C-alpha positions as a LaTeX table, in Angstrom:
\begin{tabular}{lrrr}
\hline
Residue & $x$ (\AA) & $y$ (\AA) & $z$ (\AA) \\
\hline
Unk1 & 50.98 & 62.34 & 384.64 \\
Unk2 & 49.82 & 59.24 & 382.73 \\
Unk3 & 50.85 & 58.29 & 379.18 \\
Unk4 & 49.20 & 55.95 & 376.71 \\
Unk5 & 50.93 & 52.65 & 375.94 \\
Unk6 & 53.23 & 52.72 & 372.92 \\
Unk7 & 51.16 & 50.04 & 371.18 \\
Unk8 & 48.01 & 52.16 & 371.40 \\
Unk9 & 49.79 & 55.18 & 369.89 \\
Unk10 & 51.07 & 53.09 & 366.99 \\
Unk11 & 47.63 & 51.65 & 366.36 \\
Unk12 & 46.06 & 55.12 & 366.44 \\
Unk13 & 48.66 & 56.53 & 364.04 \\
Unk14 & 48.30 & 53.57 & 361.70 \\
Unk15 & 44.53 & 53.89 & 361.75 \\
Unk16 & 44.78 & 57.59 & 360.92 \\
Unk17 & 47.07 & 56.95 & 357.98 \\
Unk18 & 44.78 & 54.26 & 356.61 \\
Unk19 & 41.77 & 56.55 & 356.95 \\
Unk20 & 43.60 & 59.45 & 355.28 \\
Unk21 & 44.78 & 57.21 & 352.43 \\
Unk22 & 41.29 & 55.83 & 351.95 \\
Unk23 & 39.81 & 59.34 & 351.91 \\
Unk24 & 42.36 & 60.45 & 349.30 \\
Unk25 & 41.64 & 57.45 & 347.10 \\
Unk26 & 37.91 & 58.05 & 347.43 \\
Unk27 & 38.38 & 61.67 & 346.41 \\
Unk28 & 40.41 & 60.68 & 343.32 \\
Unk29 & 37.81 & 58.07 & 342.41 \\
Unk30 & 35.03 & 60.64 & 342.75 \\
Unk31 & 36.90 & 63.16 & 340.60 \\
Unk32 & 37.58 & 60.48 & 338.02 \\
Unk33 & 33.90 & 59.55 & 337.92 \\
Unk34 & 32.94 & 63.21 & 337.47 \\
Unk35 & 35.40 & 63.49 & 334.58 \\
Unk36 & 33.94 & 60.42 & 332.89 \\
Unk37 & 30.43 & 61.80 & 333.30 \\
Unk38 & 31.44 & 65.12 & 331.76 \\
Unk39 & 33.14 & 63.36 & 328.87 \\
Unk40 & 30.07 & 61.22 & 328.36 \\
Unk41 & 27.80 & 64.25 & 328.29 \\
Unk42 & 30.14 & 65.96 & 325.84 \\
Unk43 & 30.26 & 62.90 & 323.59 \\
Unk44 & 26.66 & 61.77 & 323.57 \\
Unk45 & 24.94 & 65.09 & 324.18 \\
Unk46 & 27.05 & 67.51 & 322.20 \\
Unk47 & 29.18 & 65.34 & 319.97 \\
Unk48 & 32.83 & 64.33 & 320.24 \\
Unk49 & 35.25 & 66.75 & 321.86 \\
Unk50 & 36.31 & 67.97 & 318.41 \\
Unk51 & 32.81 & 69.35 & 317.87 \\
Unk52 & 32.65 & 71.24 & 321.18 \\
Unk53 & 32.69 & 74.96 & 320.49 \\
Unk54 & 30.81 & 74.73 & 317.19 \\
Unk55 & 27.34 & 76.20 & 316.98 \\
Unk56 & 24.22 & 74.87 & 315.25 \\
Unk57 & 22.71 & 78.34 & 314.90 \\
Unk58 & 22.31 & 79.23 & 311.22 \\
Unk59 & 21.61 & 82.92 & 311.86 \\
Unk60 & 23.84 & 85.09 & 309.61 \\
Unk61 & 26.28 & 87.37 & 311.39 \\
Unk62 & 27.32 & 90.55 & 309.58 \\
Unk63 & 31.10 & 90.87 & 309.64 \\
Unk64 & 33.14 & 93.65 & 308.03 \\
Unk65 & 36.67 & 92.92 & 306.83 \\
Unk66 & 38.34 & 95.81 & 305.04 \\
Unk67 & 35.98 & 97.09 & 302.37 \\
Unk68 & 33.86 & 93.94 & 302.29 \\
Unk69 & 30.74 & 93.02 & 304.26 \\
Unk70 & 30.03 & 89.34 & 304.85 \\
Unk71 & 26.89 & 87.63 & 306.11 \\
Unk72 & 28.23 & 84.42 & 307.64 \\
Unk73 & 26.01 & 81.79 & 309.29 \\
Unk74 & 27.04 & 81.39 & 312.92 \\
Unk75 & 27.46 & 77.62 & 312.53 \\
Unk76 & 30.22 & 78.17 & 309.97 \\
Unk77 & 32.42 & 80.18 & 312.34 \\
Unk78 & 34.96 & 77.97 & 314.08 \\
Unk79 & 35.72 & 80.07 & 317.16 \\
Unk80 & 33.16 & 81.42 & 319.60 \\
Unk81 & 35.16 & 84.62 & 320.10 \\
Unk82 & 34.64 & 85.47 & 316.42 \\
Unk83 & 30.84 & 85.06 & 316.44 \\
Unk84 & 30.12 & 88.75 & 316.92 \\
Unk85 & 28.96 & 91.27 & 314.30 \\
Unk86 & 31.16 & 94.22 & 313.44 \\
Unk87 & 34.59 & 95.06 & 312.08 \\
Unk88 & 37.40 & 92.52 & 312.37 \\
Unk89 & 40.69 & 91.62 & 310.74 \\
Unk90 & 39.90 & 87.96 & 310.08 \\
Unk91 & 37.42 & 85.15 & 310.67 \\
Unk92 & 37.95 & 81.37 & 310.52 \\
Unk93 & 35.29 & 79.15 & 308.99 \\
Unk94 & 34.62 & 75.43 & 308.59 \\
Unk95 & 32.38 & 74.57 & 305.64 \\
Unk96 & 30.78 & 71.24 & 304.82 \\
Unk97 & 31.42 & 69.68 & 301.44 \\
Unk98 & 29.40 & 69.53 & 299.26 \\
Unk99 & 26.45 & 71.30 & 300.93 \\
Unk100 & 28.43 & 74.54 & 301.54 \\
Unk101 & 26.77 & 74.77 & 304.96 \\
Unk102 & 28.01 & 74.93 & 308.54 \\
Unk103 & 27.91 & 72.52 & 311.45 \\
Unk104 & 24.78 & 70.63 & 312.53 \\
Unk105 & 24.21 & 67.64 & 314.77 \\
Unk106 & 23.07 & 65.67 & 311.71 \\
Unk107 & 26.54 & 66.14 & 310.23 \\
Unk108 & 28.39 & 65.37 & 313.43 \\
Unk109 & 30.28 & 62.46 & 311.86 \\
Unk110 & 31.56 & 64.59 & 308.99 \\
Unk111 & 32.70 & 67.41 & 311.27 \\
Unk112 & 34.38 & 64.97 & 313.67 \\
Unk113 & 36.09 & 62.65 & 311.18 \\
Unk114 & 39.79 & 62.01 & 311.74 \\
Unk115 & 40.32 & 59.89 & 308.62 \\
Unk116 & 42.35 & 61.90 & 306.06 \\
Unk117 & 40.84 & 59.86 & 303.21 \\
Unk118 & 37.26 & 60.86 & 304.00 \\
Unk119 & 37.29 & 64.48 & 305.11 \\
Unk120 & 34.12 & 66.37 & 304.16 \\
Unk121 & 35.06 & 69.76 & 305.59 \\
Unk122 & 36.95 & 72.70 & 304.14 \\
Unk123 & 38.68 & 75.31 & 306.31 \\
Unk124 & 38.50 & 78.93 & 305.16 \\
Unk125 & 40.27 & 81.94 & 306.66 \\
Unk126 & 38.91 & 85.30 & 305.50 \\
Unk127 & 41.26 & 88.30 & 305.78 \\
Unk128 & 42.22 & 91.49 & 304.01 \\
Unk129 & 44.54 & 91.18 & 301.05 \\
Unk130 & 48.21 & 91.50 & 301.91 \\
Unk131 & 49.61 & 90.89 & 298.42 \\
Unk132 & 48.90 & 92.03 & 294.89 \\
Unk133 & 48.60 & 88.50 & 293.49 \\
Unk134 & 46.72 & 85.40 & 294.56 \\
Unk135 & 48.26 & 81.93 & 294.25 \\
Unk136 & 47.26 & 81.40 & 290.63 \\
Unk137 & 48.70 & 84.76 & 289.63 \\
Unk138 & 51.94 & 84.01 & 291.52 \\
Unk139 & 52.57 & 80.85 & 289.49 \\
Unk140 & 54.36 & 82.37 & 286.49 \\
Unk141 & 56.46 & 85.06 & 288.23 \\
Unk142 & 57.39 & 83.14 & 291.40 \\
Unk143 & 56.13 & 79.64 & 292.12 \\
Unk144 & 57.17 & 78.16 & 288.79 \\
Unk145 & 60.78 & 79.13 & 289.54 \\
Unk146 & 60.67 & 77.25 & 292.85 \\
Unk147 & 59.86 & 73.89 & 291.24 \\
Unk148 & 62.58 & 71.27 & 291.52 \\
Unk149 & 63.70 & 70.21 & 288.07 \\
Unk150 & 62.87 & 66.63 & 287.13 \\
Unk151 & 60.25 & 66.25 & 289.87 \\
Unk152 & 57.15 & 66.98 & 287.78 \\
Unk153 & 54.60 & 64.17 & 287.54 \\
Unk154 & 51.13 & 64.10 & 286.01 \\
Unk155 & 48.21 & 63.09 & 288.23 \\
Unk156 & 45.25 & 61.05 & 287.02 \\
Unk157 & 43.05 & 64.14 & 287.21 \\
Unk158 & 45.13 & 65.94 & 284.60 \\
Unk159 & 46.91 & 68.10 & 287.17 \\
Unk160 & 50.67 & 68.28 & 287.51 \\
Unk161 & 52.58 & 67.95 & 290.76 \\
Unk162 & 56.15 & 68.96 & 291.45 \\
Unk163 & 58.31 & 69.28 & 294.55 \\
Unk164 & 59.06 & 72.81 & 295.79 \\
Unk165 & 62.68 & 73.69 & 296.38 \\
Unk166 & 63.57 & 73.98 & 300.10 \\
Unk167 & 65.99 & 76.78 & 299.18 \\
Unk168 & 62.92 & 78.96 & 298.67 \\
Unk169 & 61.64 & 78.16 & 302.15 \\
Unk170 & 59.36 & 75.23 & 301.27 \\
Unk171 & 59.82 & 72.25 & 303.57 \\
Unk172 & 58.40 & 68.95 & 302.28 \\
Unk173 & 55.85 & 70.69 & 300.05 \\
Unk174 & 54.64 & 70.15 & 296.51 \\
Unk175 & 52.88 & 72.39 & 294.03 \\
Unk176 & 49.82 & 71.03 & 292.23 \\
Unk177 & 48.69 & 72.93 & 289.15 \\
Unk178 & 46.77 & 72.69 & 285.90 \\
Unk179 & 47.93 & 73.70 & 282.47 \\
Unk180 & 47.51 & 77.36 & 281.57 \\
Unk181 & 44.50 & 77.95 & 279.35 \\
Unk182 & 46.57 & 80.42 & 277.34 \\
Unk183 & 50.29 & 80.04 & 276.68 \\
Unk184 & 52.17 & 82.01 & 279.32 \\
Unk185 & 48.97 & 82.66 & 281.25 \\
Unk186 & 47.87 & 81.70 & 284.74 \\
Unk187 & 46.83 & 78.10 & 285.41 \\
Unk188 & 43.18 & 77.56 & 286.20 \\
Unk189 & 44.11 & 75.78 & 289.43 \\
Unk190 & 47.14 & 76.05 & 291.76 \\
Unk191 & 47.56 & 74.64 & 295.27 \\
Unk192 & 50.36 & 73.79 & 297.68 \\
Unk193 & 50.27 & 70.43 & 299.43 \\
Unk194 & 52.42 & 68.93 & 302.14 \\
Unk195 & 54.54 & 65.89 & 301.24 \\
Unk196 & 53.42 & 62.28 & 301.50 \\
Unk197 & 54.65 & 61.86 & 305.08 \\
Unk198 & 52.61 & 64.77 & 306.41 \\
Unk199 & 49.58 & 63.89 & 304.29 \\
Unk200 & 49.01 & 60.75 & 306.36 \\
Unk201 & 48.61 & 62.87 & 309.49 \\
Unk202 & 47.03 & 66.12 & 308.30 \\
Unk203 & 43.30 & 66.27 & 307.64 \\
Unk204 & 43.61 & 69.27 & 305.29 \\
Unk205 & 47.11 & 68.97 & 303.74 \\
Unk206 & 46.46 & 71.17 & 300.69 \\
Unk207 & 46.10 & 74.93 & 300.59 \\
Unk208 & 45.26 & 77.65 & 298.12 \\
Unk209 & 44.41 & 81.31 & 298.37 \\
Unk210 & 42.19 & 83.50 & 296.24 \\
Unk211 & 40.79 & 86.99 & 296.25 \\
Unk212 & 37.20 & 87.69 & 297.23 \\
Unk213 & 35.12 & 90.85 & 297.07 \\
Unk214 & 36.73 & 94.29 & 296.87 \\
Unk215 & 39.76 & 93.81 & 299.11 \\
Unk216 & 39.32 & 90.39 & 300.73 \\
Unk217 & 41.36 & 87.20 & 300.53 \\
Unk218 & 40.48 & 83.63 & 301.38 \\
Unk219 & 43.02 & 81.10 & 302.57 \\
Unk220 & 41.53 & 77.67 & 301.93 \\
Unk221 & 42.73 & 74.35 & 303.38 \\
Unk222 & 41.26 & 71.12 & 302.06 \\
Unk223 & 41.63 & 67.36 & 301.68 \\
Unk224 & 43.80 & 65.97 & 298.93 \\
Unk225 & 40.80 & 63.97 & 297.71 \\
Unk226 & 39.45 & 67.16 & 296.09 \\
Unk227 & 42.35 & 67.12 & 293.64 \\
Unk228 & 40.76 & 64.18 & 291.82 \\
Unk229 & 37.82 & 66.37 & 290.76 \\
Unk230 & 39.45 & 69.77 & 291.05 \\
Unk231 & 37.24 & 71.47 & 288.46 \\
Unk232 & 34.08 & 70.68 & 290.44 \\
Unk233 & 35.82 & 71.69 & 293.66 \\
Unk234 & 36.97 & 75.01 & 292.27 \\
Unk235 & 33.51 & 75.94 & 290.97 \\
Unk236 & 32.00 & 74.91 & 294.31 \\
Unk237 & 34.56 & 76.94 & 296.26 \\
Unk238 & 34.07 & 80.11 & 294.21 \\
Unk239 & 30.30 & 79.81 & 294.60 \\
Unk240 & 30.53 & 79.16 & 298.35 \\
Unk241 & 32.80 & 82.16 & 298.95 \\
Unk242 & 30.73 & 84.46 & 296.76 \\
Unk243 & 27.63 & 83.42 & 298.69 \\
Unk244 & 29.10 & 84.86 & 301.91 \\
Unk245 & 29.36 & 88.39 & 300.50 \\
Unk246 & 26.57 & 90.85 & 301.20 \\
Unk247 & 25.30 & 92.07 & 297.87 \\
Unk248 & 24.96 & 95.81 & 297.44 \\
Unk249 & 23.03 & 97.62 & 294.70 \\
\hline
\end{tabular}
């Protein structure tokens, strides 16, 4: 029985390892190239990755939440799983400021911006009401009591801002509000905003909620820049939300 020389076996083994290593590296390189191609297609053909999942279709979708019927353009709805007509508990929207419209390729830059100082989108969550009072109506009986004494400052827009007491469950949050039009009445504008540290990272650091329709509620998240012209923003917001309701005779 003959056997191959030891040197030949070593050379064969070494050659096999080199070939296997080369094949593995080639495979990884190929997969990496495929990934880059897919990312390129996503970026140049369908916008940055942040815009993937948004639709350009403006066709209204009829959605029922509680006792309210909404006609919401498909390109306003953030999640594909929610773009179906019928009854649901909630729907999440992204609305362009100031057009009050949904996503389009022409507004790709606005919908993909990651600069907190230049955010032109507003996030809206539509749900059924789970409380008797909206944020403005909660100011006098609840939120006002949670303000930290001595922390109130006046903003250039005429609004007031005060830190919210962590003992009430608020962590690094402030309350921004206008004066009440009538003594002891509800302020015209009330919003909660995250503190200065979080504001540098969050694109929509401020939040308010308001009632809509018969039994609906809207949770609205927006850029702090809207505080500088809050009257215009509030009128715009009320008009945009009202425009989503299906009018009945």
